[in-house]
TIDO-367476 format. One record per atom (N, C-alpha, C): residue number from 0; residue in three letters; x, y, z. Coordinates in steps of 0.05 Angstrom, whole numbers. Each point is the difference from the previous one (the first is absolute). Layout:
BEGIN
(NUM; Ala; (X; Y; Z))
...
This chain:
BEGIN
(0; Gln; (-1103; 68; -335))
(0; Gln; (0; -6; 28))
(0; Gln; (-8; -29; 5))
(1; Val; (13; -12; 20))
(1; Val; (-6; -27; 8))
(1; Val; (-5; 0; 30))
(2; Gln; (-21; -13; 9))
(2; Gln; (-5; -3; 29))
(2; Gln; (4; -29; 7))
(3; Leu; (14; -4; 23))
(3; Leu; (5; -27; 10))
(3; Leu; (-11; -2; 29))
(4; Val; (-16; -20; 5))
(4; Val; (-11; -3; 26))
(4; Val; (5; -28; 10))
(5; Glu; (15; -2; 23))
(5; Glu; (7; -25; 11))
(5; Glu; (-21; -9; 21))
(6; Ser; (-2; -26; 4))
(6; Ser; (-17; -12; 20))
(6; Ser; (12; -27; 9))
(7; Gly; (-9; -9; 23))
(7; Gly; (8; -27; 9))
(7; Gly; (20; -1; 22))
(8; Gly; (9; 23; 10))
(8; Gly; (19; 0; 22))
(8; Gly; (-14; -8; 26))
(9; Gly; (16; -3; 21))
(9; Gly; (-10; -7; 26))
(9; Gly; (20; -13; 17))
(10; Leu; (-10; -12; 22))
(10; Leu; (17; -14; 19))
(10; Leu; (0; -30; -6))
(11; Val; (23; -12; -1))
(11; Val; (2; -29; -5))
(11; Val; (22; -11; 17))
(12; Gln; (-4; -25; 8))
(12; Gln; (21; -13; 17))
(12; Gln; (23; -10; -17))
(13; Pro; (23; -2; 12))
(13; Pro; (23; -12; -15))
(13; Pro; (-7; -27; -12))
(14; Gly; (9; -4; -24))
(14; Gly; (-7; -25; -14))
(14; Gly; (-26; 1; -16))
(15; Gly; (-15; 21; 5))
(15; Gly; (-26; 3; -14))
(15; Gly; (3; 11; -28))
(16; Ser; (-24; 4; -12))
(16; Ser; (-1; 9; -28))
(16; Ser; (-19; 25; -1))
(17; Leu; (4; 15; -21))
(17; Leu; (-16; 24; -5))
(17; Leu; (2; 6; -30))
(18; Arg; (-22; 10; -11))
(18; Arg; (1; 8; -28))
(18; Arg; (-7; 30; -2))
(19; Leu; (17; 15; -12))
(19; Leu; (-5; 28; -5))
(19; Leu; (-11; 3; -28))
(20; Ser; (-17; 20; -3))
(20; Ser; (-11; 6; -27))
(20; Ser; (4; 29; -6))
(21; Cys; (3; 6; -25))
(21; Cys; (3; 28; -9))
(21; Cys; (-17; 4; -24))
(22; Ala; (-19; 19; 2))
(22; Ala; (-17; 7; -22))
(22; Ala; (10; 25; -14))
(23; Ala; (3; -2; -26))
(23; Ala; (10; 23; -16))
(23; Ala; (-24; 11; -16))
(24; Ser; (0; 27; -1))
(24; Ser; (-21; 13; -16))
(24; Ser; (12; 25; -12))
(25; Gly; (-15; 12; -18))
(25; Gly; (10; 24; -14))
(25; Gly; (12; -8; -27))
(26; Asn; (23; 12; -7))
(26; Asn; (12; -5; -26))
(26; Asn; (16; -26; 1))
(27; Ile; (-16; -22; 3))
(27; Ile; (13; -26; 4))
(27; Ile; (12; -11; -25))
(28; Phe; (-6; 11; -23))
(28; Phe; (11; -10; -25))
(28; Phe; (30; 4; -1))
(29; Ser; (10; 19; 16))
(29; Ser; (29; 5; 0))
(29; Ser; (15; -18; 18))
(30; Ile; (-14; -17; 16))
(30; Ile; (13; -16; 20))
(30; Ile; (13; -25; -12))
(31; Asn; (26; -3; 5))
(31; Asn; (13; -25; -7))
(31; Asn; (10; -13; 26))
(32; Ile; (21; 11; 11))
(32; Ile; (11; -11; 25))
(32; Ile; (-17; 9; 24))
(33; Met; (-7; -20; 17))
(33; Met; (-12; 5; 26))
(33; Met; (16; -15; 21))
(34; Gly; (-1; 11; 24))
(34; Gly; (16; -13; 20))
(34; Gly; (-9; 7; 28))
(35; Trp; (13; -13; 19))
(35; Trp; (-4; 5; 28))
(35; Trp; (27; 8; 13))
(36; Tyr; (-1; 21; 16))
(36; Tyr; (22; 8; 16))
(36; Tyr; (-9; -2; 29))
(37; Arg; (19; 1; 19))
(37; Arg; (-8; 1; 28))
(37; Arg; (20; 18; 15))
(38; Gln; (-10; 11; 21))
(38; Gln; (16; 18; 17))
(38; Gln; (-5; -7; 29))
(39; Ala; (20; -10; 13))
(39; Ala; (-1; -6; 28))
(39; Ala; (6; 25; 16))
(40; Pro; (-9; 2; 25))
(40; Pro; (4; 24; 16))
(40; Pro; (30; 7; 1))
(41; Gly; (6; 25; -6))
(41; Gly; (27; 10; 1))
(41; Gly; (18; -9; -22))
(42; Lys; (-11; -13; -20))
(42; Lys; (16; -10; -22))
(42; Lys; (-9; 11; -27))
(43; Gln; (16; -4; -20))
(43; Gln; (-8; 11; -26))
(43; Gln; (-19; -19; -14))
(44; Arg; (-14; 10; -20))
(44; Arg; (-18; -15; -16))
(44; Arg; (15; -18; -19))
(45; Leu; (-6; -26; 0))
(45; Leu; (15; -19; -17))
(45; Leu; (-19; -16; -17))
(46; Leu; (11; -8; -23))
(46; Leu; (-16; -17; -18))
(46; Leu; (-4; -28; 12))
(47; Val; (-25; -9; -2))
(47; Val; (-6; -28; 8))
(47; Val; (-3; -17; -25))
(48; Ala; (-16; 8; -19))
(48; Ala; (-4; -16; -24))
(48; Ala; (-12; 18; -21))
(49; Arg; (4; -7; -25))
(49; Arg; (-12; 15; -22))
(49; Arg; (-6; -20; -23))
(50; Ile; (-19; 9; -17))
(50; Ile; (-9; -17; -21))
(50; Ile; (-6; 17; -25))
(51; Thr; (8; -10; -23))
(51; Thr; (-6; 14; -25))
(51; Thr; (-27; -7; -11))
(52; Gly; (-9; 15; -20))
(52; Gly; (-25; -6; -12))
(52; Gly; (-1; -28; -12))
(53; Gly; (23; -10; -8))
(53; Gly; (2; -27; -11))
(53; Gly; (2; -22; 20))
(54; Gly; (3; 8; 26))
(54; Gly; (1; -20; 21))
(54; Gly; (27; -7; 11))
(55; Ser; (21; 13; -10))
(55; Ser; (27; -5; 11))
(55; Ser; (2; 12; 28))
(56; Thr; (12; -15; 18))
(56; Thr; (1; 9; 27))
(56; Thr; (29; 3; 11))
(57; Glu; (2; 15; 21))
(57; Glu; (25; 5; 13))
(57; Glu; (-6; 3; 30))
(58; Tyr; (17; -13; 16))
(58; Tyr; (-4; 1; 29))
(58; Tyr; (26; 8; 15))
(59; Ser; (-4; 13; 23))
(59; Ser; (23; 5; 17))
(59; Ser; (9; -27; 12))
(60; Asp; (25; -2; 7))
(60; Asp; (10; -25; 11))
(60; Asp; (-14; -7; 26))
(61; Ser; (-8; 20; 15))
(61; Ser; (-12; -5; 26))
(61; Ser; (-28; -14; -1))
(62; Val; (-12; 1; -24))
(62; Val; (-27; -12; -2))
(62; Val; (-2; -22; -20))
(63; Lys; (21; -6; -14))
(63; Lys; (-1; -21; -20))
(63; Lys; (-8; -26; 12))
(64; Gly; (-18; -14; -13))
(64; Gly; (-10; -25; 10))
(64; Gly; (-23; 2; 20))
(65; Arg; (-5; 24; 10))
(65; Arg; (-22; 4; 20))
(65; Arg; (-22; 17; -11))
(66; Phe; (7; 20; -17))
(66; Phe; (-20; 19; -11))
(66; Phe; (-3; -6; -30))
(67; Thr; (-24; 5; -9))
(67; Thr; (-6; -3; -29))
(67; Thr; (-16; 24; -9))
(68; Ile; (10; 13; -21))
(68; Ile; (-14; 23; -12))
(68; Ile; (-15; -10; -24))
(69; Ser; (-24; 10; -4))
(69; Ser; (-16; -7; -24))
(69; Ser; (-17; 24; -8))
(70; Arg; (-11; -2; -23))
(70; Arg; (-17; 22; -9))
(70; Arg; (-23; -11; -17))
(71; Asp; (-22; 15; 0))
(71; Asp; (-23; -6; -17))
(71; Asp; (-4; 25; -17))
(72; Asn; (10; -1; -25))
(72; Asn; (-2; 24; -17))
(72; Asn; (-29; 7; -7))
(73; Ala; (-17; -20; -1))
(73; Ala; (-28; 6; -6))
(73; Ala; (-14; 15; 22))
(74; Lys; (9; -4; 24))
(74; Lys; (-12; 13; 23))
(74; Lys; (17; 23; 10))
(75; Asn; (23; 5; -12))
(75; Asn; (18; 21; 8))
(75; Asn; (9; -3; 29))
(76; Met; (6; -25; 7))
(76; Met; (8; -6; 27))
(76; Met; (28; -13; 1))
(77; Val; (14; 5; 22))
(77; Val; (25; -14; 5))
(77; Val; (-1; -10; 29))
(78; Tyr; (11; -24; 4))
(78; Tyr; (-2; -13; 26))
(78; Tyr; (27; -7; 10))
(79; Leu; (2; -3; 26))
(79; Leu; (24; -10; 13))
(79; Leu; (-8; -21; 21))
(80; Gln; (4; -25; -7))
(80; Gln; (-5; -22; 19))
(80; Gln; (25; -4; 17))
(81; Lys; (-4; 2; 26))
(81; Lys; (22; -2; 18))
(81; Lys; (-4; -23; 19))
(82; Asn; (19; -19; -1))
(82; Asn; (-1; -24; 16))
(82; Asn; (24; 0; 19))
(83; Ser; (-2; -17; 20))
(83; Ser; (22; -4; 19))
(83; Ser; (10; 27; 11))
(84; Leu; (-19; 16; 9))
(84; Leu; (7; 28; 8))
(84; Leu; (18; 0; 25))
(85; Lys; (17; 19; 1))
(85; Lys; (19; 3; 22))
(85; Lys; (-4; 28; 13))
(86; Pro; (8; 4; 25))
(86; Pro; (-2; 27; 11))
(86; Pro; (14; 20; -16))
(87; Gly; (22; -7; -13))
(87; Gly; (15; 18; -17))
(87; Gly; (-15; 9; -25))
(88; Asp; (-23; -12; -6))
(88; Asp; (-17; 9; -22))
(88; Asp; (-19; 22; 8))
(89; Thr; (0; 7; 25))
(89; Thr; (-16; 22; 9))
(89; Thr; (8; 26; -13))
(90; Ala; (-19; 13; -13))
(90; Ala; (6; 25; -15))
(90; Ala; (-26; 11; -11))
(91; Val; (1; 24; -10))
(91; Val; (-21; 10; -18))
(91; Val; (7; -8; -28))
(92; Tyr; (-19; -13; -13))
(92; Tyr; (4; -9; -28))
(92; Tyr; (-14; 19; -19))
(93; Tyr; (16; 8; -20))
(93; Tyr; (-10; 19; -20))
(93; Tyr; (-1; -13; -27))
(94; Cys; (-22; 5; -14))
(94; Cys; (-3; -8; -28))
(94; Cys; (13; 22; -17))
(95; Tyr; (12; -8; -22))
(95; Tyr; (16; 19; -16))
(95; Tyr; (-3; -7; -29))
(96; Thr; (-1; 21; -16))
(96; Thr; (5; -1; -29))
(96; Thr; (16; 25; -6))
(97; Pro; (18; 0; -19))
(97; Pro; (18; 23; -3))
(97; Pro; (-14; 26; -1))
(98; Gly; (7; 17; 19))
(98; Gly; (-12; 27; 2))
(98; Gly; (-22; 2; 20))
(99; Tyr; (-10; -23; 10))
(99; Tyr; (-23; 1; 18))
(99; Tyr; (3; -20; 24))
(100; Trp; (-11; 8; 22))
(100; Trp; (1; -16; 24))
(100; Trp; (-28; -1; 12))
(101; Gly; (-7; -23; 13))
(101; Gly; (-23; 0; 17))
(101; Gly; (6; 11; 27))
(102; Lys; (-20; 1; 17))
(102; Lys; (4; 12; 27))
(102; Lys; (12; -20; 20))
(103; Gly; (-1; -25; -7))
(103; Gly; (12; -21; 16))
(103; Gly; (-20; -14; 18))
(104; Thr; (8; -25; 8))
(104; Thr; (-16; -15; 18))
(104; Thr; (19; -13; 20))
(105; Leu; (-7; 1; 26))
(105; Leu; (18; -9; 21))
(105; Leu; (-4; -30; 4))
(106; Val; (23; -14; 0))
(106; Val; (1; -28; 7))
(106; Val; (17; -4; 25))
(107; Thr; (-12; -12; 20))
(107; Thr; (14; -5; 25))
(107; Thr; (1; -30; 5))
(108; Val; (24; -10; 3))
(108; Val; (4; -28; 6))
(108; Val; (9; -3; 28))
(109; Ser; (-17; -10; 17))
(109; Ser; (6; -2; 28))
(109; Ser; (-18; -21; 14))
(110; Ser; (11; -12; 21))
(110; Ser; (-15; -19; 15))
(110; Ser; (-13; 14; 24))
């Protein structure tokens, strides 16, 4: 079993920045890929970014150049730094590793 707990969501103005954190616990030795998905109201859950244990990253086209995913394997943490936020980035953000999801953290981008 793996537990994922997100933090760092909130209200931010357009153009602002926010960093999400995800703490992993449990059977963490099995974790390789970790990532972030998001789900806007009325829409499906979509990949935002993911990172392998070796640090290779992948981003959705909508966030390339604005968001950065990183991880600290020693602390069992994964982060999502989000810059130049837009109203379209408003969503619940979920931390993910294959087979497991966090409960999500809400990010609202609004003036």
